Residue frames relative to the residue before (quaternion, step in Angstrom):
aa qw qx qy qz dx dy dz
M 1.0000 0.0000 0.0000 0.0000 0.00 0.00 0.00
P 0.5386 -0.6113 0.4710 0.3381 3.50 -1.12 0.78
S 0.1018 -0.8124 0.5737 0.0213 3.60 -1.02 0.69
S 0.7714 0.3655 -0.2097 0.4768 3.69 0.96 -0.36
I 0.0942 -0.7993 0.5925 0.0351 3.60 -0.92 0.81
A 0.1940 -0.7475 0.6260 0.1087 3.55 -1.14 0.80
V 0.1143 -0.7950 0.5936 0.0513 3.61 -0.44 1.13
I 0.1948 -0.7701 0.6014 0.0849 3.53 -0.71 1.11
G 0.7171 0.4007 -0.2879 0.4923 3.59 -0.46 1.17
G 0.1396 -0.8419 0.5207 0.0226 3.55 -0.61 1.17
G 0.4380 0.6606 -0.4873 0.3665 3.59 1.10 0.57
V 0.7934 -0.3303 0.2114 0.4655 3.52 -1.38 -0.12
I 0.6424 0.5175 -0.3298 0.4592 3.64 0.94 -0.76
G 0.6765 0.5055 -0.2972 0.4456 3.64 0.78 -0.97
L 0.7084 0.4692 -0.2625 0.4573 3.42 0.88 -1.12
A 0.6225 0.5329 -0.3463 0.4566 3.64 1.02 -0.72
V 0.6451 0.4855 -0.3097 0.5022 3.64 1.00 -0.88
A 0.6715 0.5059 -0.3286 0.4303 3.65 0.80 -0.81
R 0.6598 0.5117 -0.3031 0.4593 3.54 0.96 -0.86
R 0.6810 0.5003 -0.2867 0.4514 3.59 0.91 -0.79
A 0.5984 0.5790 -0.2946 0.4690 3.41 1.25 -0.82
A 0.6685 0.5090 -0.2379 0.4872 3.49 1.01 -1.15
L 0.6508 0.4859 -0.3177 0.4893 3.65 1.03 -0.74
D 0.6393 0.5116 -0.3012 0.4887 3.56 1.17 -0.65
G 0.6470 -0.5393 0.3685 0.3934 3.71 0.99 -0.06
W 0.5176 0.6354 -0.4401 0.3669 3.69 1.13 -0.13
S 0.3894 -0.6145 0.6239 0.2856 3.54 -1.43 0.41
V 0.0801 -0.8322 0.5463 -0.0509 3.57 -0.46 1.36
R 0.0676 -0.7405 0.6684 0.0171 3.43 -1.32 0.88
V 0.2195 -0.7927 0.5628 0.0816 3.55 -0.77 0.99
H 0.1895 -0.7582 0.6155 0.1014 3.72 -0.71 0.94
R 0.1871 0.8019 -0.5483 0.1459 3.67 -0.52 1.02
A 0.5183 -0.6184 0.5087 0.3004 3.48 -1.36 0.54
E 0.5673 -0.5858 0.4603 0.3509 3.56 -1.22 0.36
E 0.7064 0.4508 -0.2722 0.4729 3.56 0.92 -0.77
P 0.5432 -0.6353 0.4425 0.3248 3.62 -1.03 0.61
G 0.2859 -0.7506 0.5741 0.1590 3.62 -1.02 0.72
A 0.8460 -0.2325 0.1619 0.4517 3.47 -1.39 -0.47
S 0.5722 0.6009 -0.3821 0.4069 3.62 1.11 -0.59
W 0.6644 0.5015 -0.3137 0.4569 3.58 1.10 -0.60
V 0.7384 0.3274 -0.2130 0.5497 3.58 1.30 -0.23
A 0.4011 0.7258 -0.4324 0.3540 3.43 0.50 1.32
G 0.4923 -0.6430 0.4826 0.3336 3.63 -1.12 0.41
G 0.3172 -0.7699 0.4984 0.2414 3.59 1.09 -0.63
M 0.3764 0.7245 -0.4980 0.2923 3.64 1.09 0.60
L 0.2003 -0.7341 0.6404 0.1043 3.60 -0.97 0.90
A 0.2828 0.8500 -0.3669 0.2510 3.60 0.76 1.07
P 0.0445 0.8535 -0.5189 -0.0148 3.60 0.51 0.91
H 0.5979 0.5383 -0.3658 0.4678 3.58 1.17 -0.50
S 0.7042 0.5080 -0.2586 0.4232 3.53 0.81 -1.12
E 0.7103 0.4666 -0.2437 0.4674 3.43 1.22 -0.74
G 0.4841 0.7157 -0.3957 0.3112 3.49 1.39 -0.36
W 0.0562 0.7387 -0.6715 0.0188 3.53 -1.49 0.45
P 0.6199 -0.5955 0.3660 0.3566 3.53 -1.01 0.93
G 0.7244 0.3623 -0.2964 0.5062 3.54 -0.89 0.96
E 0.7069 0.4578 -0.2534 0.4758 3.56 1.11 -0.36
Q 0.0899 0.8533 -0.5080 0.0756 3.58 1.09 0.84
D 0.6598 0.5130 -0.3282 0.4402 3.66 0.89 -0.90
Q 0.6462 0.5114 -0.3326 0.4586 3.60 0.96 -0.74
L 0.6484 0.5255 -0.3248 0.4449 3.55 0.98 -0.93
Q 0.6587 0.5190 -0.3251 0.4371 3.56 0.78 -0.99
L 0.6659 0.5186 -0.2973 0.4464 3.53 0.88 -1.03
G 0.6447 0.5032 -0.3211 0.4775 3.59 0.96 -0.85
L 0.6706 0.5054 -0.3140 0.4431 3.59 0.81 -0.90
D 0.6617 0.4895 -0.3349 0.4587 3.57 0.93 -0.75
S 0.6539 0.5007 -0.3288 0.4621 3.53 0.98 -0.80
L 0.5947 0.5508 -0.3663 0.4569 3.66 0.98 -0.95
A 0.6418 0.5318 -0.3452 0.4315 3.65 0.81 -0.88
L 0.6424 0.5153 -0.3098 0.4753 3.60 0.95 -0.89
W 0.6382 0.5122 -0.3585 0.4493 3.67 0.89 -0.77
H 0.6876 0.4743 -0.2911 0.4663 3.51 1.09 -0.74
D 0.7616 0.3797 -0.1616 0.4996 3.46 1.21 -0.60
G 0.8545 -0.1896 0.0269 0.4828 3.54 0.59 1.23
F 0.5155 0.6441 -0.4563 0.3335 3.61 0.96 -0.17
L 0.6685 0.5024 -0.3036 0.4567 3.57 1.11 -0.76
D 0.4528 0.6784 -0.4677 0.3405 3.66 1.21 -0.13
G 0.7997 0.2460 -0.2350 0.4947 3.48 -0.97 1.07
L 0.6564 0.4489 -0.3844 0.4689 3.54 1.17 0.09
P 0.6814 -0.4788 0.3429 0.4346 3.64 -1.26 0.25
D 0.5845 -0.6164 0.4144 0.3267 3.57 -1.04 0.75
D 0.7187 0.4593 -0.2684 0.4478 3.67 1.15 -0.65
V 0.3762 0.7339 -0.5008 0.2628 3.74 1.20 0.28
V 0.6773 0.4672 -0.2881 0.4899 3.58 1.08 -0.65
T 0.1365 -0.8296 0.5408 0.0267 3.54 -0.62 1.17
A 0.7962 0.0119 -0.0494 0.6029 3.58 1.15 -0.24
R 0.2020 -0.7722 0.5982 0.0714 3.65 -1.22 0.68
D 0.7262 0.3041 -0.2529 0.5624 3.54 1.02 0.80
S 0.1708 -0.7662 0.6099 0.1083 3.50 -1.11 0.57
L 0.0887 -0.7593 0.6428 0.0491 3.63 -1.17 0.63
V 0.1199 -0.7822 0.6106 0.0310 3.48 -0.68 1.29
V 0.0152 -0.8449 0.5340 -0.0282 3.56 -0.73 1.09
A 0.3289 -0.7592 0.5292 0.1882 3.60 -1.18 0.24
V 0.3838 -0.7529 0.4836 0.2279 3.64 -0.84 0.77
D 0.8091 0.0793 -0.0508 0.5801 3.58 0.98 -0.77
R 0.7449 -0.4036 0.2476 0.4700 3.62 -1.37 0.09
A 0.6615 0.5340 -0.3178 0.4199 3.61 0.82 -0.83
D 0.6261 0.5122 -0.2971 0.5074 3.50 1.13 -0.86
A 0.6853 0.4860 -0.3304 0.4300 3.59 0.85 -0.85
S 0.5835 0.5565 -0.3591 0.4700 3.58 1.24 -0.54
D 0.6587 0.4961 -0.3219 0.4650 3.59 1.02 -0.83
V 0.5942 0.5517 -0.3508 0.4686 3.65 0.98 -0.85
R 0.7232 0.4605 -0.2793 0.4324 3.49 0.67 -1.10
T 0.5635 0.5831 -0.3691 0.4541 3.57 1.15 -0.67
V 0.6605 0.5382 -0.2758 0.4449 3.58 0.94 -0.93
A 0.6719 0.5233 -0.2303 0.4708 3.43 0.99 -1.18
D 0.6436 0.5050 -0.2984 0.4916 3.57 1.02 -0.75
W 0.6336 0.5413 -0.3075 0.4594 3.56 1.01 -1.01
L 0.6793 0.5140 -0.2975 0.4311 3.47 0.79 -1.06
A 0.6322 0.5139 -0.3153 0.4867 3.59 0.96 -0.96
A 0.6901 0.4708 -0.3289 0.4404 3.70 0.87 -0.79
Q 0.6301 0.5030 -0.3295 0.4913 3.56 1.25 -0.44
G 0.4824 -0.6767 0.3892 0.3974 3.68 1.34 -0.11
H 0.6085 0.4506 -0.4083 0.5098 3.52 1.04 0.84
P 0.0501 -0.8196 0.5707 0.0086 3.61 0.36 1.30
V 0.2608 -0.7143 0.6391 0.1155 3.36 -1.52 0.67
T 0.5251 -0.6505 0.4429 0.3239 3.62 -1.18 0.34
V 0.1815 -0.7919 0.5734 0.1058 3.64 -0.28 1.31
T 0.0806 -0.7914 0.6059 -0.0049 3.38 -1.37 0.84
T 0.1691 -0.7619 0.6092 0.1411 3.52 -1.08 0.57
A 0.6519 0.4338 -0.3076 0.5406 3.48 1.32 0.44
A 0.0111 -0.8714 0.4904 0.0012 3.69 0.88 0.95
R 0.6640 0.5080 -0.3205 0.4452 3.61 1.03 -0.64
D 0.5712 0.5322 -0.4164 0.4659 3.56 1.12 -0.13
V 0.6315 0.5183 -0.3210 0.4791 3.56 1.16 -0.49
E 0.7768 0.0871 0.0670 0.6201 3.53 0.99 -1.22
P 0.2108 -0.8311 0.4964 0.1353 3.62 0.02 1.30
L 0.5792 0.6325 -0.3590 0.3682 3.56 1.18 -0.32
L 0.4827 0.7103 -0.3756 0.3486 3.46 1.34 -0.39
A 0.5608 -0.6003 0.4382 0.3649 3.62 -1.04 0.68
Q 0.6126 -0.5469 0.4532 0.3469 3.44 -1.29 0.55
G 0.7693 0.3521 -0.2717 0.4588 3.60 -0.82 1.04
I 0.5418 0.5574 -0.3731 0.5065 3.54 1.45 -0.22
R 0.0563 0.8208 -0.5602 0.0965 3.64 -0.44 1.23
H 0.7743 0.4234 -0.2123 0.4198 3.52 0.80 -0.94
G 0.3330 0.7613 -0.5146 0.2114 3.57 -0.92 0.58
F 0.1822 -0.7558 0.5859 0.2288 3.66 -1.20 -0.35
R 0.4170 -0.6928 0.5474 0.2155 3.44 -1.39 0.42
A 0.0766 -0.7645 0.6352 0.0785 3.47 -1.15 0.63
E 0.1803 -0.8879 0.4211 0.0424 3.43 0.26 1.55
T 0.6373 0.5137 -0.3634 0.4449 3.63 1.16 0.00
E 0.5015 0.6680 -0.4020 0.3751 3.51 1.34 -0.27
L 0.2255 -0.7388 0.6221 0.1273 3.61 -1.34 0.63
A 0.1010 -0.6938 0.6907 0.1770 3.40 -1.57 -0.03
V 0.1574 -0.7785 0.6050 0.0557 3.56 -1.09 0.90
D 0.4652 -0.5848 0.5701 0.3414 3.52 -1.25 0.41
N 0.4436 -0.7486 0.4468 0.2076 3.49 -0.41 1.37
R 0.7145 0.4493 -0.2656 0.4659 3.57 0.87 -1.03
L 0.6210 0.5196 -0.3578 0.4652 3.60 1.01 -0.54
V 0.6040 0.5670 -0.3303 0.4523 3.62 1.10 -0.79
V 0.6482 0.4951 -0.2949 0.4978 3.60 0.90 -1.13
E 0.6973 0.4568 -0.3116 0.4560 3.64 0.61 -1.00
G 0.6656 0.4998 -0.3305 0.4450 3.63 0.94 -0.79
L 0.6375 0.5091 -0.3416 0.4666 3.61 0.97 -0.80
I 0.6464 0.5049 -0.3422 0.4585 3.65 0.97 -0.72
A 0.6546 0.5054 -0.3131 0.4669 3.58 0.95 -0.78
H 0.6894 0.4637 -0.2948 0.4719 3.52 1.00 -0.75
C 0.6260 0.4863 -0.3643 0.4888 3.59 1.08 -0.31
D 0.5778 0.5696 -0.3595 0.4609 3.48 1.07 -0.59
R 0.6951 0.4731 -0.2716 0.4682 3.57 0.91 -0.86
L 0.6751 0.4563 -0.2806 0.5072 3.57 1.27 -0.43
G 0.5610 -0.6451 0.3626 0.3709 3.59 1.23 0.11
V 0.2945 0.7368 -0.5402 0.2803 3.61 1.11 0.44
Q 0.2886 -0.7391 0.5861 0.1641 3.61 -1.03 0.95
W 0.2703 -0.7560 0.5797 0.1391 3.58 -1.27 0.54
A 0.0127 0.7741 -0.6320 0.0342 3.52 -1.14 0.82
G 0.6312 -0.5602 0.4032 0.3538 3.57 -1.29 0.25
P 0.6702 -0.4946 0.3581 0.4217 3.64 -1.19 0.12
V 0.3247 -0.7533 0.5486 0.1620 3.52 -1.22 0.58
A 0.4010 -0.7252 0.5221 0.2017 3.50 -1.19 0.65
S 0.7846 0.1452 -0.0140 0.6026 3.52 1.33 -0.50
L 0.5166 -0.6191 0.4689 0.3606 3.64 -1.09 0.59
D 0.5348 0.6211 -0.4399 0.3672 3.59 1.02 -0.18
E 0.5695 0.6013 -0.3388 0.4465 3.52 1.27 -0.52
T 0.7612 0.3445 -0.2208 0.5032 3.68 1.12 -0.36
R 0.3342 0.7945 -0.4458 0.2413 3.60 1.29 0.41
D 0.5477 0.5921 -0.3829 0.4504 3.55 1.35 -0.18
A 0.6405 0.4588 -0.3343 0.5172 3.66 1.20 -0.40
D 0.5576 -0.6096 0.4545 0.3330 3.50 -1.30 0.62
I 0.7891 0.0882 -0.0187 0.6076 3.61 1.06 -0.86
T 0.2056 -0.7459 0.6284 0.0803 3.47 -1.30 0.78
V 0.1610 -0.7750 0.6088 0.0536 3.51 -0.90 0.93
L 0.2304 -0.7550 0.6029 0.1158 3.66 -0.61 1.06
A 0.1948 0.7669 -0.5837 0.1825 3.53 -0.32 1.29
N 0.4215 0.7076 -0.4522 0.3424 3.56 1.06 0.88
G 0.6336 -0.6225 0.3590 0.2867 3.59 0.87 0.93
I 0.8649 -0.0337 0.1100 0.4885 3.48 -0.93 -1.09
D 0.6578 0.5338 -0.2526 0.4675 3.56 1.27 -0.56
A 0.4684 0.6937 -0.4567 0.3015 3.55 1.18 -0.18
P 0.6548 0.5175 -0.3678 0.4102 3.70 0.81 -0.85
A 0.5968 0.5677 -0.3962 0.4056 3.63 1.04 -0.43
L 0.6775 0.4553 -0.2638 0.5139 3.58 1.26 -0.51
W 0.7879 0.0857 -0.0311 0.6090 3.54 1.11 -0.74
P 0.2546 -0.7963 0.5349 0.1227 3.55 0.08 1.44
G 0.6707 0.4268 -0.3702 0.4806 3.60 -1.07 0.95
L 0.5784 0.5468 -0.4636 0.3894 3.64 0.93 -0.30
P 0.3970 -0.7647 0.4730 0.1844 3.50 -0.84 1.07
V 0.3827 0.7112 -0.4854 0.3349 3.54 0.67 1.04
R 0.0161 -0.7933 0.6080 -0.0283 3.56 -0.91 1.10
P 0.5486 -0.6122 0.4727 0.3175 3.58 -1.22 0.49
V 0.0653 -0.7545 0.6530 -0.0066 3.57 -1.05 0.89
K 0.3380 -0.7712 0.5059 0.1874 3.58 -0.51 1.22
G 0.0641 0.7588 -0.6482 0.0087 3.56 -1.13 0.67
E 0.2358 -0.7845 0.5627 0.1112 3.50 -0.97 0.95
I 0.0439 -0.7795 0.6241 0.0306 3.64 -1.05 0.56
L 0.2367 -0.7511 0.6008 0.1375 3.49 -1.32 0.58
R 0.2606 -0.7295 0.6097 0.1677 3.61 -1.15 0.54
L 0.0377 -0.8043 0.5929 0.0094 3.58 -0.48 1.13
R 0.2165 -0.8190 0.5270 0.0684 3.51 -0.66 1.26
W 0.5267 -0.6564 0.4682 0.2692 3.44 -0.93 1.11
R 0.1016 -0.7922 0.5967 0.0780 3.72 -1.04 0.67
K 0.6587 -0.5010 0.3858 0.4078 3.59 -1.15 0.51
G 0.7782 0.2987 -0.2292 0.5027 3.56 -0.81 0.85
C 0.5979 0.5790 -0.3659 0.4164 3.65 1.11 -0.23
M 0.5893 -0.5249 0.4403 0.4283 3.52 -1.22 0.28
P 0.5964 -0.6007 0.3882 0.3643 3.65 -1.12 0.68
V 0.6129 -0.5217 0.4603 0.3746 3.53 -1.48 0.28
P 0.5120 -0.6177 0.4987 0.3280 3.55 -0.99 0.78
Q 0.4485 -0.7339 0.4707 0.1968 3.45 -1.14 0.80
R 0.7478 0.2544 -0.1584 0.5925 3.57 1.31 -0.13
V 0.6036 -0.5332 0.4412 0.3958 3.47 -1.31 0.35
I 0.1093 -0.7654 0.6284 0.0856 3.58 -1.02 0.85
R 0.0535 -0.7700 0.6358 0.0003 3.48 -0.76 1.13
A 0.0452 -0.8538 0.5168 -0.0442 3.61 -0.79 1.02
R 0.2464 -0.6746 0.6555 0.2337 3.63 -1.12 0.48
V 0.0367 -0.8006 0.5975 -0.0242 3.46 -0.96 1.09
H 0.7939 -0.1807 0.0966 0.5725 3.53 -0.10 1.36
G 0.7612 -0.3810 0.1943 0.4875 3.63 0.94 0.79
R 0.6744 0.4340 -0.3397 0.4913 3.65 1.13 -0.30
Q 0.3694 -0.7337 0.5288 0.2132 3.42 -1.29 0.38
V 0.0093 -0.7750 0.6319 -0.0020 3.67 -0.94 0.69
Y 0.0820 -0.7612 0.6354 0.1004 3.62 -1.16 0.58
L 0.2027 -0.7348 0.6429 0.0756 3.47 -1.36 0.75
V 0.0801 -0.8378 0.5391 -0.0315 3.56 -0.52 1.24
P 0.3551 -0.7470 0.4853 0.2834 3.67 -0.53 0.92
R 0.0706 -0.7112 0.6962 0.0672 3.45 -1.32 0.63
A 0.6988 -0.5096 0.3202 0.3866 3.51 -1.27 0.23
D 0.7519 0.3348 -0.1654 0.5433 3.51 1.31 -0.54
G 0.8149 -0.0722 0.0745 0.5702 3.57 1.17 0.04
V 0.6019 -0.5248 0.4802 0.3631 3.57 -1.17 -0.88
V 0.2282 -0.6949 0.6585 0.1775 3.48 -1.32 0.64
A 0.0799 -0.8096 0.5806 0.0330 3.57 -0.70 1.05
G 0.1961 0.7455 -0.6216 0.1389 3.61 -0.98 0.76
A 0.9003 -0.0191 -0.1826 -0.3948 1.32 -2.42 -0.18
T 0.4897 -0.6369 0.5259 0.2793 3.50 -1.19 0.68
Q 0.0299 -0.7935 0.6056 0.0511 3.46 -1.27 0.26
Y 0.2937 0.7498 -0.5432 0.2375 3.61 -0.55 1.14
E 0.5305 -0.6257 0.4864 0.3009 3.47 -1.29 0.50
H 0.1645 0.7951 -0.5558 0.1784 3.57 -0.59 1.18
G 0.6277 -0.5467 0.3430 0.4353 3.59 1.05 0.65
R 0.6997 -0.3982 0.3373 0.4879 3.51 -0.95 -0.94
D 0.3285 0.7547 -0.5108 0.2481 3.68 1.16 0.51
T 0.0614 -0.8150 0.5759 0.0205 3.60 -0.74 1.06
A 0.4349 0.6525 -0.5068 0.3581 3.62 1.04 0.48
P 0.4336 -0.6720 0.5280 0.2859 3.57 -0.96 0.86
S 0.2869 -0.7544 0.5621 0.1809 3.56 -0.91 0.88
V 0.6175 -0.5238 0.4507 0.3759 3.55 -1.37 0.57
T 0.7137 0.4496 -0.3186 0.4323 3.73 0.63 -0.73
G 0.5937 0.5793 -0.3272 0.4526 3.53 1.17 -0.56
V 0.6956 0.4776 -0.2289 0.4853 3.48 0.98 -1.28
R 0.6399 0.5198 -0.3116 0.4725 3.59 1.02 -0.87
D 0.6787 0.4705 -0.3236 0.4619 3.66 0.79 -0.85
I 0.6658 0.5122 -0.3250 0.4344 3.64 0.89 -0.67
L 0.6574 0.5051 -0.2712 0.4891 3.51 1.13 -0.93
D 0.6530 0.5003 -0.3189 0.4707 3.68 0.98 -0.79
D 0.6981 0.4508 -0.3039 0.4660 3.60 0.90 -0.79
A 0.6173 0.5585 -0.3528 0.4272 3.52 1.01 -0.86
C 0.6979 0.4824 -0.2444 0.4695 3.57 0.95 -0.98
A 0.6104 0.5192 -0.3581 0.4792 3.58 1.10 -0.60
V 0.6756 0.4838 -0.2987 0.4694 3.66 1.15 -0.50
I 0.7554 0.0887 0.0454 0.6477 3.51 1.04 -1.16
P 0.2327 -0.8209 0.5009 0.1450 3.63 0.01 1.12
A 0.6151 0.5721 -0.3561 0.4094 3.60 1.20 -0.58
L 0.5404 0.6190 -0.4365 0.3664 3.59 1.10 -0.13
G 0.5151 0.6622 -0.3976 0.3716 3.48 1.22 -0.35
E 0.6795 0.4670 -0.2841 0.4893 3.58 1.19 -0.42
Y 0.4982 0.6198 -0.4368 0.4206 3.69 1.21 -0.03
E 0.5063 -0.6103 0.5204 0.3168 3.38 -1.47 0.36
L 0.3884 -0.6789 0.5777 0.2334 3.52 -1.10 0.97
A 0.1615 -0.8555 0.4916 0.0203 3.67 0.08 1.36
E 0.8170 -0.0351 0.1025 0.5663 3.61 0.89 -0.88
C 0.0895 -0.7359 0.6662 0.0809 3.39 -1.30 0.69
A 0.1339 0.8191 -0.5473 0.1074 3.66 -0.52 0.81
A 0.1879 -0.7551 0.6177 0.1143 3.53 -1.31 0.52
G 0.0538 -0.7914 0.6056 0.0630 3.57 -1.18 0.62
L 0.4197 -0.6913 0.5350 0.2443 3.63 -1.28 0.40
R 0.2614 -0.7637 0.5836 0.0880 3.54 -0.62 1.37
P 0.3237 -0.7299 0.5597 0.2217 3.69 -0.95 0.79
M 0.0559 -0.8262 0.5593 -0.0386 3.51 -0.28 1.42
T 0.2290 -0.7519 0.5988 0.1539 3.41 -1.26 0.61
P 0.6951 -0.4877 0.3045 0.4315 3.69 -1.15 0.31
D 0.7694 0.3419 -0.1854 0.5068 3.65 0.93 -0.83
G 0.4970 -0.6805 0.4029 0.3573 3.70 1.22 -0.09
L 0.5968 0.5351 -0.3681 0.4712 3.52 1.23 0.26
P 0.5465 -0.6395 0.4329 0.3239 3.60 -1.04 0.78
I 0.3490 -0.6886 0.5836 0.2520 3.56 -1.21 0.39
V 0.1294 0.7905 -0.5825 0.1381 3.65 -0.31 1.19
G 0.5653 0.6111 -0.4208 0.3605 3.66 -0.31 0.89
W 0.6976 -0.4569 0.3419 0.4332 3.62 -1.34 -0.09
L 0.2085 -0.7345 0.6291 0.1458 3.52 -1.17 0.71
D 0.7276 -0.1693 0.0187 0.6645 3.57 1.30 -0.39
D 0.7891 -0.4003 0.1894 0.4257 3.56 -1.31 0.03
R 0.7810 0.2749 -0.1859 0.5291 3.59 1.12 -0.13
T 0.7334 0.3853 -0.2573 0.4974 3.66 1.15 0.03
L 0.1437 -0.7736 0.6160 0.0365 3.49 -0.95 1.09
A 0.3171 -0.7073 0.6027 0.1894 3.52 -1.27 0.78
A 0.0796 0.7571 -0.6477 0.0306 3.57 -1.12 0.65
T 0.4310 0.6863 -0.4458 0.3801 3.61 0.58 1.26
G 0.6940 0.5163 -0.3368 0.3720 3.45 -1.34 -0.13
H 0.3802 0.7660 -0.4582 0.2422 3.65 1.07 0.63
G 0.3988 -0.7703 0.4390 0.2343 3.58 1.27 0.19
R 0.8113 -0.2425 0.1608 0.5071 3.49 -0.87 -0.86
N 0.7002 0.5177 -0.2419 0.4280 3.58 1.28 -0.21
G 0.1598 0.8605 -0.4608 0.1471 3.49 1.16 0.85
F 0.6576 0.4897 -0.2875 0.4951 3.49 1.12 -0.83
L 0.6730 0.5032 -0.3158 0.4407 3.55 0.84 -1.01
L 0.7529 0.4342 -0.2027 0.4511 3.63 0.88 -0.98
S 0.4336 0.7223 -0.4469 0.3009 3.56 1.29 -0.20
A 0.6582 0.4989 -0.3132 0.4687 3.63 0.93 -0.85
W 0.6568 0.4953 -0.3138 0.4741 3.58 0.85 -0.79
T 0.6753 0.5091 -0.3097 0.4346 3.54 0.90 -0.95
A 0.6223 0.5235 -0.3418 0.4710 3.58 0.94 -0.78
Q 0.6403 0.5148 -0.3164 0.4742 3.67 0.88 -1.01
R 0.6869 0.5156 -0.2822 0.4275 3.57 0.81 -1.17
V 0.6675 0.5072 -0.2871 0.4634 3.62 0.93 -0.88
S 0.6109 0.5397 -0.3247 0.4796 3.51 1.15 -0.92
E 0.6630 0.5260 -0.3152 0.4294 3.62 0.92 -0.81
L 0.6538 0.5328 -0.2815 0.4576 3.43 1.10 -1.05
L 0.6841 0.4974 -0.2949 0.4446 3.54 0.99 -0.88
A 0.6618 0.5192 -0.2753 0.4654 3.52 1.23 -0.60
G 0.6404 0.5297 -0.3008 0.4678 3.66 1.17 -0.60
D 0.5382 -0.6476 0.4706 0.2637 3.39 -1.40 0.49
A 0.6265 0.5674 -0.3019 0.4410 3.47 1.11 -0.73
R 0.1885 -0.7657 0.6106 0.0739 3.63 -1.09 0.76
E 0.1982 0.8034 -0.5510 0.1084 3.58 1.03 0.43
K 0.4666 -0.7080 0.4665 0.2516 3.67 -0.91 1.07
V 0.4715 -0.6640 0.4991 0.2961 3.53 -1.02 0.74
A 0.4237 -0.7057 0.5019 0.2657 3.67 -0.96 0.71
L 0.2336 -0.7847 0.5655 0.0998 3.49 -0.85 1.19
C 0.4743 -0.6792 0.4710 0.3031 3.56 -0.92 0.85
């Protein structure tokens, strides 16, 4: 029976897969780069309801399944303070935005996943700007500190005896392992040509609370601001604000326009954030697929793909680890269909 696995990729997906494999009794080696990747530049929202949109039933169900796994054991072995919020509030700035938010709420209810609609959003979150009234709450959603999760998974893998190695340029370098898992995001196609994964740039800001400022919100705030979307995610020392999304190759330099739009929209939703410290501007590259769904399955008899999670890498890490575990335990090696 096969007993060893090489996981290529040291982000949240690769680490989640490696930890689960080690818990299942496999000998695991993770190949990772020294510099942090997209997992270091993330909001850390576990928000399938808030991310939902009519027509995306498959994405919704996948996200809900993964959120249930986060609630049911995926946090075991991670630091207690990785969870930074246990509620999401989705709000609208103008009438058109309110119509969009209501459309999502109605669609969720029609799918059998109702949320709590409100016309008094400032009663839920007093920090919201005057005039913001319409929205809904998703009270089972979570937010995590992405960097603490990555560090916690690394520490848990260490305790489980996972080995560490540098990145590889070819799958030939992992032939000593029985199974190889490609979990290296946008770099997976370099090792398996034909994987339909492309980089999509996203910028985020870290806003640090300062003495004398209004307090940090206690829940995730997602807002539609004149057609644009912005999210505000609590951290112990402030708020993560994001995120832009556009095709720009492998450029990871934050742009003036992107930073300006996020700041403008964030302050339109919670004006008090204008007094916070602008502590960090960063951009990451999300691995996107044509249909918006991750690619998790067999590529050949000894190679598994676990990539293409787009903007939902943290949310779907729990489901991906579970799915890879099931594939490794099964006898069938049916190949995954590539778009």
